A tleap script that builds the chain and sets N, CA, C and O, in Angstrom:
source leaprc.protein.ff14SB
mol = sequence {
  NMET ARG LYS LEU LEU ILE VAL LEU LEU LEU
  VAL THR GLY ALA ALA ASP ALA GLY ASP PHE
  GLU LEU CYS ILE ASN GLY VAL ASN LEU GLN
  GLY ARG PRO CYS ALA GLY PHE GLY SER GLY
  THR GLY GLY MET ARG ASN GLN GLN ILE VAL
  ALA VAL GLY TYR ASP ALA MET GLU ILE ILE
  GLN HIE SER GLU ARG MET ALA SER GLY ILE
  ASP GLY ALA GLY ARG SER HIE PHE VAL GLY
  SER TYR ARG GLY ASN ARG LEU THR LYS LEU
  ARG GLY LYS THR PHE SER CYS GLN ALA SER
  LEU ASP ALA ARG GLN PHE ARG CYS VAL SER
  TRP LEU PRO CASP
}
set mol.1.N position { -27.045 19.088 10.732 }
set mol.1.CA position { -26.632 18.264 11.887 }
set mol.1.C position { -27.565 17.094 12.137 }
set mol.1.O position { -27.165 16.002 12.539 }
set mol.2.N position { -28.884 17.399 11.863 }
set mol.2.CA position { -29.842 16.336 12.000 }
set mol.2.C position { -29.654 15.099 11.101 }
set mol.2.O position { -29.834 13.944 11.485 }
set mol.3.N position { -29.256 15.482 9.802 }
set mol.3.CA position { -28.968 14.450 8.820 }
set mol.3.C position { -27.755 13.610 9.194 }
set mol.3.O position { -27.751 12.394 9.003 }
set mol.4.N position { -26.735 14.258 9.724 }
set mol.4.CA position { -25.548 13.592 10.202 }
set mol.4.C position { -25.892 12.608 11.303 }
set mol.4.O position { -25.377 11.490 11.314 }
set mol.5.N position { -26.749 13.002 12.224 }
set mol.5.CA position { -27.117 12.126 13.343 }
set mol.5.C position { -27.922 10.891 12.902 }
set mol.5.O position { -27.791 9.802 13.460 }
set mol.6.N position { -28.734 11.105 11.909 }
set mol.6.CA position { -29.448 9.987 11.308 }
set mol.6.C position { -28.534 9.013 10.602 }
set mol.6.O position { -28.658 7.800 10.773 }
set mol.7.N position { -27.616 9.539 9.810 }
set mol.7.CA position { -26.570 8.677 9.140 }
set mol.7.C position { -25.792 7.942 10.125 }
set mol.7.O position { -25.573 6.747 9.928 }
set mol.8.N position { -25.315 8.575 11.251 }
set mol.8.CA position { -24.576 7.871 12.227 }
set mol.8.C position { -25.365 6.748 12.966 }
set mol.8.O position { -24.825 5.689 13.284 }
set mol.9.N position { -26.625 7.027 13.214 }
set mol.9.CA position { -27.434 6.008 13.834 }
set mol.9.C position { -27.666 4.906 12.876 }
set mol.9.O position { -27.638 3.759 13.323 }
set mol.10.N position { -27.900 5.106 11.575 }
set mol.10.CA position { -27.992 4.047 10.625 }
set mol.10.C position { -26.776 3.220 10.559 }
set mol.10.O position { -26.856 1.995 10.650 }
set mol.11.N position { -25.579 3.872 10.396 }
set mol.11.CA position { -24.320 3.107 10.341 }
set mol.11.C position { -23.943 2.321 11.571 }
set mol.11.O position { -23.351 1.244 11.507 }
set mol.12.N position { -24.328 2.934 12.748 }
set mol.12.CA position { -24.077 2.237 14.000 }
set mol.12.C position { -25.005 0.952 14.022 }
set mol.12.O position { -24.566 -0.110 14.465 }
set mol.13.N position { -26.265 1.065 13.547 }
set mol.13.CA position { -27.138 -0.061 13.665 }
set mol.13.C position { -26.666 -1.123 12.673 }
set mol.13.O position { -26.687 -2.317 12.973 }
set mol.14.N position { -26.238 -0.674 11.480 }
set mol.14.CA position { -25.741 -1.658 10.428 }
set mol.14.C position { -24.445 -2.296 10.903 }
set mol.14.O position { -24.231 -3.463 10.576 }
set mol.15.N position { -23.569 -1.643 11.637 }
set mol.15.CA position { -22.393 -2.180 12.136 }
set mol.15.C position { -22.554 -3.342 13.101 }
set mol.15.O position { -21.631 -4.147 13.218 }
set mol.16.N position { -23.717 -3.478 13.824 }
set mol.16.CA position { -23.966 -4.555 14.708 }
set mol.16.C position { -24.635 -5.724 13.939 }
set mol.16.O position { -24.779 -6.811 14.499 }
set mol.17.N position { -25.031 -5.525 12.710 }
set mol.17.CA position { -25.680 -6.631 11.991 }
set mol.17.C position { -24.667 -7.558 11.335 }
set mol.17.O position { -23.831 -7.123 10.544 }
set mol.18.N position { -24.755 -8.859 11.679 }
set mol.18.CA position { -23.808 -9.811 10.953 }
set mol.18.C position { -22.401 -9.691 11.317 }
set mol.18.O position { -22.030 -9.383 12.449 }
set mol.19.N position { -21.574 -9.956 10.276 }
set mol.19.CA position { -20.184 -9.891 10.385 }
set mol.19.C position { -19.629 -8.459 9.976 }
set mol.19.O position { -18.413 -8.265 9.984 }
set mol.20.N position { -20.417 -7.577 9.661 }
set mol.20.CA position { -19.978 -6.325 9.123 }
set mol.20.C position { -19.370 -5.510 10.225 }
set mol.20.O position { -19.869 -5.470 11.350 }
set mol.21.N position { -18.253 -4.842 9.876 }
set mol.21.CA position { -17.619 -3.958 10.895 }
set mol.21.C position { -17.029 -2.753 10.158 }
set mol.21.O position { -16.241 -2.893 9.223 }
set mol.22.N position { -17.414 -1.643 10.584 }
set mol.22.CA position { -17.012 -0.352 10.003 }
set mol.22.C position { -15.805 0.126 10.814 }
set mol.22.O position { -15.902 0.340 12.022 }
set mol.23.N position { -14.666 0.289 10.132 }
set mol.23.CA position { -13.443 0.707 10.847 }
set mol.23.C position { -12.849 1.990 10.300 }
set mol.23.O position { -12.896 2.222 9.092 }
set mol.24.N position { -12.302 2.814 11.145 }
set mol.24.CA position { -11.687 4.062 10.775 }
set mol.24.C position { -10.377 4.036 11.498 }
set mol.24.O position { -10.348 4.029 12.729 }
set mol.25.N position { -9.235 4.020 10.727 }
set mol.25.CA position { -7.877 4.032 11.249 }
set mol.25.C position { -7.641 2.883 12.246 }
set mol.25.O position { -6.947 3.031 13.252 }
set mol.26.N position { -8.290 1.663 11.899 }
set mol.26.CA position { -8.090 0.447 12.730 }
set mol.26.C position { -8.936 0.326 13.949 }
set mol.26.O position { -8.750 -0.615 14.721 }
set mol.27.N position { -9.905 1.273 14.180 }
set mol.27.CA position { -10.787 1.230 15.294 }
set mol.27.C position { -12.170 1.226 14.916 }
set mol.27.O position { -12.563 2.061 14.102 }
set mol.28.N position { -13.066 0.261 15.482 }
set mol.28.CA position { -14.465 0.340 15.071 }
set mol.28.C position { -15.190 1.367 15.814 }
set mol.28.O position { -14.602 2.163 16.546 }
set mol.29.N position { -16.557 1.368 15.627 }
set mol.29.CA position { -17.312 2.428 16.227 }
set mol.29.C position { -17.476 2.413 17.711 }
set mol.29.O position { -17.812 3.408 18.354 }
set mol.30.N position { -17.207 1.171 18.258 }
set mol.30.CA position { -17.199 0.978 19.726 }
set mol.30.C position { -15.899 1.383 20.403 }
set mol.30.O position { -15.795 1.361 21.630 }
set mol.31.N position { -14.840 1.777 19.543 }
set mol.31.CA position { -13.561 2.175 20.040 }
set mol.31.C position { -12.653 0.893 20.186 }
set mol.31.O position { -11.544 1.064 20.693 }
set mol.32.N position { -12.981 -0.239 19.832 }
set mol.32.CA position { -12.151 -1.375 19.935 }
set mol.32.C position { -11.363 -1.610 18.686 }
set mol.32.O position { -11.845 -1.185 17.635 }
set mol.33.N position { -10.189 -2.246 18.663 }
set mol.33.CA position { -9.399 -2.581 17.524 }
set mol.33.C position { -10.285 -3.392 16.573 }
set mol.33.O position { -11.043 -4.248 17.031 }
set mol.34.N position { -10.213 -3.158 15.334 }
set mol.34.CA position { -10.943 -3.924 14.341 }
set mol.34.C position { -10.437 -5.314 14.181 }
set mol.34.O position { -9.243 -5.537 14.378 }
set mol.35.N position { -11.249 -6.261 13.840 }
set mol.35.CA position { -10.881 -7.665 13.569 }
set mol.35.C position { -9.967 -7.650 12.397 }
set mol.35.O position { -10.212 -6.922 11.435 }
set mol.36.N position { -8.872 -8.460 12.438 }
set mol.36.CA position { -8.047 -8.483 11.313 }
set mol.36.C position { -6.868 -7.517 11.379 }
set mol.36.O position { -5.922 -7.641 10.602 }
set mol.37.N position { -6.917 -6.564 12.294 }
set mol.37.CA position { -5.819 -5.647 12.417 }
set mol.37.C position { -4.823 -6.169 13.572 }
set mol.37.O position { -5.250 -6.566 14.656 }
set mol.38.N position { -3.540 -6.133 13.258 }
set mol.38.CA position { -2.651 -6.604 14.218 }
set mol.38.C position { -2.527 -5.699 15.475 }
set mol.38.O position { -3.052 -4.587 15.525 }
set mol.39.N position { -1.863 -6.195 16.401 }
set mol.39.CA position { -1.636 -5.397 17.604 }
set mol.39.C position { -0.332 -4.622 17.525 }
set mol.39.O position { 0.226 -4.216 18.545 }
set mol.40.N position { 0.154 -4.420 16.289 }
set mol.40.CA position { 1.389 -3.660 16.153 }
set mol.40.C position { 1.175 -2.215 16.484 }
set mol.40.O position { 0.443 -1.916 17.428 }
set mol.41.N position { 1.799 -1.259 15.729 }
set mol.41.CA position { 1.860 0.108 16.108 }
set mol.41.C position { 0.402 0.684 15.910 }
set mol.41.O position { -0.064 0.920 14.795 }
set mol.42.N position { -0.212 0.869 16.992 }
set mol.42.CA position { -1.510 1.619 16.975 }
set mol.42.C position { -2.621 0.800 16.310 }
set mol.42.O position { -3.640 1.409 15.987 }
set mol.43.N position { -2.537 -0.501 16.073 }
set mol.43.CA position { -3.498 -1.335 15.444 }
set mol.43.C position { -3.485 -1.198 13.931 }
set mol.43.O position { -4.363 -1.726 13.249 }
set mol.44.N position { -2.479 -0.482 13.398 }
set mol.44.CA position { -2.444 -0.255 11.958 }
set mol.44.C position { -1.636 -1.412 11.336 }
set mol.44.O position { -0.715 -1.947 11.955 }
set mol.45.N position { -2.004 -1.779 10.106 }
set mol.45.CA position { -1.188 -2.807 9.528 }
set mol.45.C position { -0.486 -2.233 8.286 }
set mol.45.O position { -1.012 -1.334 7.630 }
set mol.46.N position { 0.732 -2.773 7.965 }
set mol.46.CA position { 1.432 -2.291 6.800 }
set mol.46.C position { 0.752 -2.568 5.593 }
set mol.46.O position { 0.110 -3.614 5.495 }
set mol.47.N position { 0.821 -1.677 4.569 }
set mol.47.CA position { 0.199 -1.931 3.328 }
set mol.47.C position { 1.253 -1.844 2.200 }
set mol.47.O position { 2.178 -1.032 2.191 }
set mol.48.N position { 1.016 -2.747 1.275 }
set mol.48.CA position { 1.956 -2.842 0.146 }
set mol.48.C position { 1.676 -1.662 -0.808 }
set mol.48.O position { 0.516 -1.355 -1.085 }
set mol.49.N position { 2.748 -0.996 -1.316 }
set mol.49.CA position { 2.584 0.083 -2.174 }
set mol.49.C position { 2.816 -0.436 -3.686 }
set mol.49.O position { 3.765 -1.176 -3.941 }
set mol.50.N position { 1.975 -0.045 -4.599 }
set mol.50.CA position { 1.990 -0.388 -5.943 }
set mol.50.C position { 2.121 0.963 -6.756 }
set mol.50.O position { 1.267 1.845 -6.658 }
set mol.51.N position { 3.144 1.067 -7.497 }
set mol.51.CA position { 3.391 2.196 -8.324 }
set mol.51.C position { 3.481 1.794 -9.814 }
set mol.51.O position { 4.119 0.792 -10.139 }
set mol.52.N position { 2.879 2.531 -10.675 }
set mol.52.CA position { 2.921 2.189 -12.068 }
set mol.52.C position { 3.296 3.503 -12.924 }
set mol.52.O position { 3.292 4.624 -12.416 }
set mol.53.N position { 3.578 3.290 -14.095 }
set mol.53.CA position { 3.883 4.460 -14.971 }
set mol.53.C position { 5.130 5.277 -14.517 }
set mol.53.O position { 6.180 4.761 -14.135 }
set mol.54.N position { 4.883 6.641 -14.606 }
set mol.54.CA position { 5.916 7.544 -14.207 }
set mol.54.C position { 6.469 7.356 -12.704 }
set mol.54.O position { 7.666 7.478 -12.444 }
set mol.55.N position { 5.572 7.072 -11.820 }
set mol.55.CA position { 6.019 6.781 -10.440 }
set mol.55.C position { 6.949 5.595 -10.341 }
set mol.55.O position { 7.933 5.598 -9.601 }
set mol.56.N position { 6.592 4.543 -11.142 }
set mol.56.CA position { 7.397 3.308 -11.196 }
set mol.56.C position { 8.757 3.657 -11.735 }
set mol.56.O position { 9.793 3.232 -11.221 }
set mol.57.N position { 8.718 4.504 -12.867 }
set mol.57.CA position { 10.062 4.832 -13.515 }
set mol.57.C position { 10.906 5.640 -12.512 }
set mol.57.O position { 12.127 5.490 -12.462 }
set mol.58.N position { 10.240 6.502 -11.710 }
set mol.58.CA position { 11.021 7.241 -10.753 }
set mol.58.C position { 11.706 6.375 -9.706 }
set mol.58.O position { 12.839 6.603 -9.281 }
set mol.59.N position { 10.942 5.378 -9.327 }
set mol.59.CA position { 11.528 4.402 -8.352 }
set mol.59.C position { 12.625 3.567 -8.924 }
set mol.59.O position { 13.628 3.310 -8.257 }
set mol.60.N position { 12.444 3.102 -10.246 }
set mol.60.CA position { 13.478 2.346 -10.827 }
set mol.60.C position { 14.784 3.182 -11.061 }
set mol.60.O position { 15.875 2.642 -10.876 }
set mol.61.N position { 14.695 4.474 -11.461 }
set mol.61.CA position { 15.759 5.234 -11.758 }
set mol.61.C position { 16.472 5.712 -10.538 }
set mol.61.O position { 17.680 5.941 -10.609 }
set mol.62.N position { 15.812 5.882 -9.418 }
set mol.62.CA position { 16.434 6.452 -8.224 }
set mol.62.C position { 16.482 5.465 -7.130 }
set mol.62.O position { 16.254 5.828 -5.975 }
set mol.63.N position { 16.777 4.188 -7.430 }
set mol.63.CA position { 16.942 3.232 -6.321 }
set mol.63.C position { 18.274 2.764 -6.232 }
set mol.63.O position { 19.030 2.838 -7.201 }
set mol.64.N position { 18.636 2.267 -5.098 }
set mol.64.CA position { 20.061 1.690 -4.870 }
set mol.64.C position { 19.755 0.236 -5.224 }
set mol.64.O position { 19.045 -0.510 -4.550 }
set mol.65.N position { 20.384 -0.078 -6.374 }
set mol.65.CA position { 20.116 -1.465 -6.995 }
set mol.65.C position { 20.752 -2.561 -6.170 }
set mol.65.O position { 21.943 -2.537 -5.857 }
set mol.66.N position { 19.860 -3.582 -5.809 }
set mol.66.CA position { 20.328 -4.755 -5.106 }
set mol.66.C position { 20.423 -5.941 -6.116 }
set mol.66.O position { 21.287 -6.806 -5.964 }
set mol.67.N position { 19.578 -5.976 -7.094 }
set mol.67.CA position { 19.595 -7.102 -8.043 }
set mol.67.C position { 18.789 -6.613 -9.306 }
set mol.67.O position { 17.859 -5.811 -9.226 }
set mol.68.N position { 19.218 -7.151 -10.425 }
set mol.68.CA position { 18.445 -6.886 -11.644 }
set mol.68.C position { 18.686 -8.004 -12.587 }
set mol.68.O position { 19.657 -8.749 -12.456 }
set mol.69.N position { 17.783 -8.132 -13.569 }
set mol.69.CA position { 17.846 -9.268 -14.531 }
set mol.69.C position { 16.767 -9.200 -15.503 }
set mol.69.O position { 15.943 -8.288 -15.430 }
set mol.70.N position { 16.702 -10.122 -16.436 }
set mol.70.CA position { 15.712 -10.218 -17.520 }
set mol.70.C position { 15.207 -11.557 -17.514 }
set mol.70.O position { 15.989 -12.508 -17.538 }
set mol.71.N position { 13.836 -11.730 -17.481 }
set mol.71.CA position { 13.166 -13.048 -17.531 }
set mol.71.C position { 13.105 -13.490 -18.906 }
set mol.71.O position { 13.572 -12.827 -19.833 }
set mol.72.N position { 12.459 -14.747 -19.058 }
set mol.72.CA position { 12.448 -15.510 -20.290 }
set mol.72.C position { 11.485 -14.779 -21.354 }
set mol.72.O position { 11.594 -14.980 -22.563 }
set mol.73.N position { 10.571 -13.946 -20.814 }
set mol.73.CA position { 9.716 -13.062 -21.758 }
set mol.73.C position { 10.255 -11.811 -22.116 }
set mol.73.O position { 9.638 -11.049 -22.860 }
set mol.74.N position { 11.469 -11.514 -21.594 }
set mol.74.CA position { 12.138 -10.270 -22.045 }
set mol.74.C position { 11.880 -9.133 -21.088 }
set mol.74.O position { 12.432 -8.051 -21.286 }
set mol.75.N position { 11.104 -9.308 -20.103 }
set mol.75.CA position { 10.770 -8.137 -19.101 }
set mol.75.C position { 12.075 -7.914 -18.206 }
set mol.75.O position { 12.743 -8.860 -17.789 }
set mol.76.N position { 12.360 -6.635 -17.960 }
set mol.76.CA position { 13.509 -6.328 -17.044 }
set mol.76.C position { 12.882 -6.306 -15.602 }
set mol.76.O position { 11.768 -5.836 -15.367 }
set mol.77.N position { 13.648 -6.818 -14.737 }
set mol.77.CA position { 13.286 -6.804 -13.327 }
set mol.77.C position { 14.375 -6.097 -12.460 }
set mol.77.O position { 15.572 -6.238 -12.709 }
set mol.78.N position { 13.950 -5.394 -11.518 }
set mol.78.CA position { 14.850 -4.641 -10.654 }
set mol.78.C position { 14.411 -4.801 -9.124 }
set mol.78.O position { 13.222 -4.802 -8.805 }
set mol.79.N position { 15.390 -4.928 -8.254 }
set mol.79.CA position { 15.046 -4.891 -6.820 }
set mol.79.C position { 16.014 -3.813 -6.235 }
set mol.79.O position { 17.223 -3.838 -6.468 }
set mol.80.N position { 15.404 -2.859 -5.455 }
set mol.80.CA position { 16.252 -1.834 -4.861 }
set mol.80.C position { 15.509 -0.947 -3.865 }
set mol.80.O position { 14.283 -0.976 -3.760 }
set mol.81.N position { 16.273 -0.185 -3.165 }
set mol.81.CA position { 15.731 0.644 -2.107 }
set mol.81.C position { 15.647 2.051 -2.693 }
set mol.81.O position { 16.641 2.564 -3.207 }
set mol.82.N position { 14.500 2.665 -2.623 }
set mol.82.CA position { 14.264 4.008 -3.163 }
set mol.82.C position { 15.121 5.112 -2.441 }
set mol.82.O position { 15.120 5.184 -1.212 }
set mol.83.N position { 15.803 5.911 -3.171 }
set mol.83.CA position { 16.633 6.913 -2.577 }
set mol.83.C position { 16.328 8.318 -3.071 }
set mol.83.O position { 16.939 9.301 -2.652 }
set mol.84.N position { 15.324 8.375 -4.010 }
set mol.84.CA position { 15.033 9.724 -4.635 }
set mol.84.C position { 14.473 10.768 -3.772 }
set mol.84.O position { 14.238 10.557 -2.582 }
set mol.85.N position { 14.239 11.963 -4.387 }
set mol.85.CA position { 13.728 13.013 -3.639 }
set mol.85.C position { 12.304 13.421 -3.931 }
set mol.85.O position { 11.665 14.142 -3.164 }
set mol.86.N position { 11.793 12.904 -5.142 }
set mol.86.CA position { 10.358 13.252 -5.508 }
set mol.86.C position { 9.351 12.533 -4.572 }
set mol.86.O position { 8.391 13.184 -4.159 }
set mol.87.N position { 9.498 11.275 -4.221 }
set mol.87.CA position { 8.495 10.573 -3.501 }
set mol.87.C position { 9.092 10.343 -2.002 }
set mol.87.O position { 9.481 9.240 -1.620 }
set mol.88.N position { 9.114 11.420 -1.269 }
set mol.88.CA position { 9.789 11.448 -0.083 }
set mol.88.C position { 9.333 10.398 0.912 }
set mol.88.O position { 10.152 9.818 1.625 }
set mol.89.N position { 8.006 10.144 0.965 }
set mol.89.CA position { 7.364 9.176 1.890 }
set mol.89.C position { 7.855 7.805 1.641 }
set mol.89.O position { 7.802 6.944 2.520 }
set mol.90.N position { 8.350 7.574 0.414 }
set mol.90.CA position { 8.770 6.211 -0.028 }
set mol.90.C position { 10.257 5.891 0.176 }
set mol.90.O position { 10.678 4.743 0.036 }
set mol.91.N position { 11.093 6.982 0.528 }
set mol.91.CA position { 12.384 6.949 0.663 }
set mol.91.C position { 12.813 5.843 1.620 }
set mol.91.O position { 12.295 5.782 2.735 }
set mol.92.N position { 13.772 4.934 1.220 }
set mol.92.CA position { 14.238 3.841 2.117 }
set mol.92.C position { 13.437 2.544 1.927 }
set mol.92.O position { 13.909 1.490 2.353 }
set mol.93.N position { 12.346 2.572 1.358 }
set mol.93.CA position { 11.498 1.446 1.080 }
set mol.93.C position { 12.073 0.619 -0.012 }
set mol.93.O position { 12.586 1.151 -0.997 }
set mol.94.N position { 12.001 -0.681 0.137 }
set mol.94.CA position { 12.489 -1.685 -0.936 }
set mol.94.C position { 11.430 -2.029 -1.865 }
set mol.94.O position { 10.304 -2.261 -1.425 }
set mol.95.N position { 11.682 -2.087 -3.126 }
set mol.95.CA position { 10.729 -2.333 -4.259 }
set mol.95.C position { 11.215 -3.409 -5.172 }
set mol.95.O position { 12.409 -3.518 -5.452 }
set mol.96.N position { 10.288 -4.206 -5.638 }
set mol.96.CA position { 10.519 -5.115 -6.765 }
set mol.96.C position { 9.767 -4.507 -7.945 }
set mol.96.O position { 8.555 -4.296 -7.902 }
set mol.97.N position { 10.549 -4.231 -9.019 }
set mol.97.CA position { 10.005 -3.464 -10.150 }
set mol.97.C position { 10.230 -4.303 -11.444 }
set mol.97.O position { 11.106 -5.165 -11.523 }
set mol.98.N position { 9.407 -3.999 -12.409 }
set mol.98.CA position { 9.579 -4.729 -13.782 }
set mol.98.C position { 9.165 -3.642 -14.763 }
set mol.98.O position { 8.374 -2.735 -14.503 }
set mol.99.N position { 9.817 -3.847 -15.974 }
set mol.99.CA position { 9.584 -3.041 -17.186 }
set mol.99.C position { 9.213 -4.018 -18.254 }
set mol.99.O position { 9.777 -5.110 -18.315 }
set mol.100.N position { 8.280 -3.659 -19.099 }
set mol.100.CA position { 7.880 -4.434 -20.194 }
set mol.100.C position { 8.963 -4.507 -21.226 }
set mol.100.O position { 9.898 -3.707 -21.262 }
set mol.101.N position { 8.783 -5.589 -22.137 }
set mol.101.CA position { 9.726 -5.741 -23.166 }
set mol.101.C position { 9.951 -4.453 -24.055 }
set mol.101.O position { 11.070 -4.142 -24.461 }
set mol.102.N position { 8.875 -3.770 -24.311 }
set mol.102.CA position { 9.003 -2.509 -25.158 }
set mol.102.C position { 9.273 -1.301 -24.286 }
set mol.102.O position { 9.275 -0.210 -24.856 }
set mol.103.N position { 9.498 -1.342 -23.008 }
set mol.103.CA position { 9.862 -0.321 -22.027 }
set mol.103.C position { 8.799 0.655 -22.044 }
set mol.103.O position { 9.171 1.816 -21.873 }
set mol.104.N position { 7.423 0.436 -22.231 }
set mol.104.CA position { 6.388 1.327 -22.144 }
set mol.104.C position { 5.507 1.121 -20.951 }
set mol.104.O position { 4.658 1.964 -20.663 }
set mol.105.N position { 5.675 0.052 -20.260 }
set mol.105.CA position { 4.905 -0.216 -19.068 }
set mol.105.C position { 5.895 -0.452 -17.914 }
set mol.105.O position { 6.866 -1.188 -18.090 }
set mol.106.N position { 5.676 0.137 -16.775 }
set mol.106.CA position { 6.465 0.041 -15.615 }
set mol.106.C position { 5.572 -0.222 -14.363 }
set mol.106.O position { 4.495 0.349 -14.196 }
set mol.107.N position { 6.128 -1.173 -13.458 }
set mol.107.CA position { 5.318 -1.457 -12.265 }
set mol.107.C position { 6.270 -1.784 -11.109 }
set mol.107.O position { 7.221 -2.547 -11.282 }
set mol.108.N position { 6.027 -1.237 -9.995 }
set mol.108.CA position { 6.919 -1.485 -8.766 }
set mol.108.C position { 5.855 -1.868 -7.624 }
set mol.108.O position { 4.749 -1.336 -7.530 }
set mol.109.N position { 6.347 -2.865 -6.774 }
set mol.109.CA position { 5.587 -3.241 -5.628 }
set mol.109.C position { 6.601 -3.242 -4.407 }
set mol.109.O position { 7.725 -3.741 -4.454 }
set mol.110.N position { 6.064 -2.639 -3.355 }
set mol.110.CA position { 6.990 -2.579 -2.231 }
set mol.110.C position { 6.919 -3.835 -1.437 }
set mol.110.O position { 5.933 -4.571 -1.448 }
set mol.111.N position { 8.091 -4.071 -0.692 }
set mol.111.CA position { 8.171 -5.268 0.172 }
set mol.111.C position { 7.497 -4.985 1.493 }
set mol.111.O position { 7.554 -3.867 2.006 }
set mol.112.N position { 6.858 -6.000 2.040 }
set mol.112.CA position { 6.249 -5.826 3.413 }
set mol.112.C position { 7.244 -6.211 4.464 }
set mol.112.O position { 7.915 -7.227 4.285 }
set mol.113.N position { 7.404 -5.466 5.578 }
set mol.113.CA position { 8.179 -5.963 6.643 }
set mol.113.C position { 7.781 -7.173 7.256 }
set mol.113.O position { 6.599 -7.512 7.195 }
set mol.114.N position { 8.691 -7.921 7.887 }
set mol.114.CA position { 8.353 -9.150 8.481 }
set mol.114.C position { 7.535 -8.976 9.747 }
set mol.114.O position { 7.162 -9.963 10.381 }
savepdb mol mol.pdb
quit
């Protein structure tokens, strides 16, 4: 308990120095919203999701396809809304995905809401 108190005192003192701000769930140690966090839902901001490898393949295979194509370098591109059952927290999110020319590398990035 004593070590925890010392750590908290050190962190609190450091948080007041300069432009450093320690935030947990969008709130600083004084209980105010952190700088840079919007005033949206609970001071939290949306984060972009990046999936690679098997997770990206799951998204590509189980998305409702909106658009697809191949670029000049031969990479396949897909845009769609994930509808699968394995990644339940991502269901309904829209992703832009790409697969390498040799279909060994996969990457998907979620869209951010306006």
